[in-house]
N, C-alpha and C positions, 0 to 999 in steps of 0.2 A: 490444305490444312496443315501440311507438314513443311511448308516453305520456310518456317522459322529455323529449321535445321541448317539452313544455308547462311544464317546471320553470323557475324563475327564472334559473338559470344558463344554460340553453339559450335562453331568451328573449333574453338579451344576445348570445349567439353568433349567433343567427338575425338579430337586428337589424343586427349588424355586417356579416354577409354580404349582407343585402338592400341596405345602403347602399354597401358597398365595390364590388360588381360593377358597378352602373350608373355609379359614379364613374369606375372604370377604363375602362369602355367609352366613356364620354363623352370622357375625356382622350385615349384612343387615336384616336377619330374626329376630334377637333379637330386633333391632330398630323397625321393623314392629310390633312385638309383644307388645312393649311398647306403640305404637300408638293405637293398637287395645284395649289394656287394658284401656287406657284413654277414648276411645270412648265408651266402655262398661260401665265404671263407670259413664260416663256422662248420658248415657241412663237410667241406674238404678236410678240415682239421680233425673232425671226428672219424673220417675214413682212413686217415693216415695214422701210422703208429706213433706212439709217444716219442717226441724228439729226444728225450733222455735215454731211450732204449736203443738208439742208433749207435753205430760205431763212432768212436771219437776220431776227430780229424785235426790236423794242425790248425792253429789259430788263423794263419794267413789265408788258408783256403776257404774259410767261412766268412771272411770279411768282404764287403760291409754287411752289417747285420740287417736282415729283412725278416719278413714274416715266415720265410722258409727256413732260414738258418737260426732264427731265434729259438733258444732252448736246446740247440744241438750241443753235444759234448765237444769241447775244444781242449786241445793239449798245448801247453806252453812251458818253456824251460827258462829259468833265470834265477835270480837271487832277490830275496825280499829286501825292500828299502824302507821308505817312510810308512808310518802307520797312522790311520785316522779312525775315528769313531763316528758312526752315523746314528744319532739318537732319534727317538720317537718312532721306532719300527716295532710293529706288532707281529707276534707269532704265537699261534695256539691261544688266541684271546688273552695274551699277556703282553705287557709293555716292556720294551727292552731296547737294545741298540745292536747295530752291525759292527763287526770288527773287520776293517778293510786295510789291506797292505798292498803296496805298490811292488809289482814283480818286474825287476829290470831284466829285459831280455837281451839277447846278443845283438839285436837290430838297433839297440840304443833307446828304443821306446819302452815305456812301462805299461804293464797291464794291471788295472785295478782288480784285485782278487778279494772277494768277500769270504773270509775264512770261516765265519759262522755268526751266530746270534747269541747274545747273553741277556738274561733278565736283569732288571734294575735300571739304575740311572747311569748314564755315561759319565765317567770321571770319578764315580764313587765305587765302582766295581773293579775288582782285580781282573786284568786281561792276561791270558796266557801269552807267552812270548812266541814270536814267529820262529820257524826253523831257520837255522844258520846254514850258510853255504848255498850251493846250487841245488835247486829242487825242480822237479817236474810236477806240474799240477794239471789236473783234469777237472773241468767244471762246465756247467751249463752256460752257454753264451747268452748274454743279455745286451740290449741296446742301452745307450746312455739315457738316463732319466731326464724328464722335463718337468715343468711346473704342473702338468696334469697327472703325473704318476702318483700312485698311492703312497702315502707316507712321507712325501717330499715336504720339506720345510723351507719356504722361500723368504721367510721373514728376516733371516740373517741375525747377526749379533751373537753367534755361537762362540763358545770359548775356543782358544787355540787348540788345534788338533782335532776339531770336530767339523763334520760336514752336514749340510742339510739335504744335499742332492748328489747322487753319484753320476757325475757328468764330466766328460773330458774338458768342457769349457770351464768348469769350476776348478778342476784339479790342476790344469795347466798353469793357473795363477798361483799355485801353492808349492809346486815342485820345480826344480831347475832343469827338467828334461821333458821330452815329448811324451804324450800319453795317447794310448789307443782310444779310438772313439767307440769303446765297448768295455764290458767288464764280465767277469765270470764269477759264479758262486759254486763253491765246493759242495759236491753231493755227499761226501763222506768225511768223517772226522780225520784230522791229520794223523799221519803215522807217528808212532813214538809217544803218543799220549799227551803231547804238549797242548793240543787243542781239544782234548777229549771232553772238556767241560762245555764246549760250545756246540750248539745245535746247527746242523746244516740249514741253509736258507733255500727253500724250494724256488725254482725258476718261475717267473711270472709269464703269463700269456702275452704275446706281442700286442702292442697297442693297435687298435682298429680291427681286431679279430674277435669273433665270438659275439653272442647276443647279450651285450651288456647294456647298461642304462643309456649310453650314447646312441646305440642302435635304435632304441625305441624313441629317443629324442628326434632322430631323423624321421621316423614315421610320424611323429606328432607334427613336426614342421611341414611335412608333406600335406597333411590335412589342413593346416593353417593357410598355406599358400593357395590351395584350391578354394577354400572358403573366401579368401580375399577376392579371387577372380569372380566368383559368383556374386559377391556383394557389389562389386563395381558394376557388373552387368545389371543387377536388380535396380540399383539406384539410377542408372541411365534410363531404363524403361520407365521408372516412376517419374522422373523429370520430364521425359517426352510426353507421357500421358497427361501430366498436369498442364504442360504448356499447350497441348492440343485442345484440352477442354477449355482453357481460357480463351484460346483463339476462336473456338466454335461459339462460345457464349458472346464474344464480342461481335462476331459476324451476325448472330441472330438478334442483336440489339438488347440482350439481357443485361449487359454491362455497358454503360455509356462510355464513349471513348474518352480517355484521359482520366476516368474516375479511378479512385483507389479502393473501391469497395463500398458496400452499403454502410451508411452511418458515419462516413468520414466527412470532414469539411469540404473536401474536393467534390463530393457528389452533390452538395447542396447548391452549387453555383455561386458566382461572385456576388450576385445581388440578393442573396438569401438573407432574411432577417434573423437576427440572433435572439430576439425577444420572444415572449409568448404570443402565439397567433391564435385567432379564432377562425375556425373553418367557415366557409361560405354557407349560409343557410342556418347556422347555429344561432342560439339565442343568448350566448354568453354563459357565464357561470351558473345562472339560475336554471339553465336548461337541464342540468344534471340532477335537479332536485325532484323531478317527476311531476305529473299532472296535479296531484293533490297540493303539493307545495305551491304550484303556480296559481291554483284557484284561491288558496289562502292568501297569497300575496295580493291577488286582484281584489279580494273582498276587503282586505284592510285598507287598500288604497281608496276603494269606493266609499267606505265609511268615513275616512278622513275628509274626502271631498264633500260628503253630505253635511258633516259637522261644520265645515267652514261656510257652506252655503246658508245653513240655518242661522249662524251667528250674523252673517251679513244682512239677512232679512230682518232680524230683531232690531239691529241698529237703524235700519231704514224706517221701520214703523215708529220707533221712538222719536226720531227727528221730525216725522210728519205729525205726530200727536202734540208736539209742543206748539203753543200759541205765542203771539207777539207779546201778550201781557206776562206770560210766564217767563219770558226771556229776561235774563238778568240785565239790570240797568247799568249804564256806565257810571263810573265813580263820580263824574262831574254832575250828573243829574241828581244823584242821591244827595250831594252837598247842597245843590240849589234848593231842593225840597226841604231840607232842614232849615234853611234860612227863612224861607217863606212862612213856615209854621211858627217861628218865633216872632 
């Protein structure tokens, strides 16, 4: 009964099922692994002390930035150079902007330093000047932002001197020197009161750590892939059962070979009549009117026959009762009779 599974059409279906189910299971397992990694990193981060409470280290010892070094205090020495404003940043449920200055170090590279946050609109708010001369800064180390980072504006079209994203790839096109692939945010206001009006920007958690929305998205994708695998298997069993039932019905003669189902033109045969047919032994349309209607019809037919028969009998009697004298004479005879009388 299941020999149809070896037909070319079913070979294609079976191959698709054999490839689709392992692929769905693999993708679901991979998404589940991503979710478990995020949970594990979140648990490890909770057990470890706050990165900001650790001892500060030179910048070069903490590069490149990863989940371990992100948020660690970094120390760098240099002089402030170009200044940029980063609009559209929120702090304490208020809209404002970051004040970012490039710190030129002895290595020739520049380190982006977020000196603080100011409320209002960038360009309309007075910004405190950066300290002059050589300074040593200590700030929490952060990785370059990307399009998925919070507060990033990738639309472009900002005025001169403003940035939508704190990234080395963006800054290297705006300054004539190399830029570190990282940035720091000052944890305390600058000495001397020049930046006292600005609020320090807290360090953000490294991307991919913690139980954020993306972690639960991975869990949702896990369920979707496993559901896809189950759906493919369910549809395969359903198609097999349907085909097996059709094959069994054909073997038992319940469905004629080559027929396309009951009520279709193919099941009537090539010589079938397309007009109304009267079944053998039926009496035509009058048969559906019942016995009373049949008797009434027979009675009316009988009375009509009797009437015709009586009319014929009266005509015959009339012909027999007429004599030769009573018969009308020809016109010639009447004329001759008239001449004789005169």
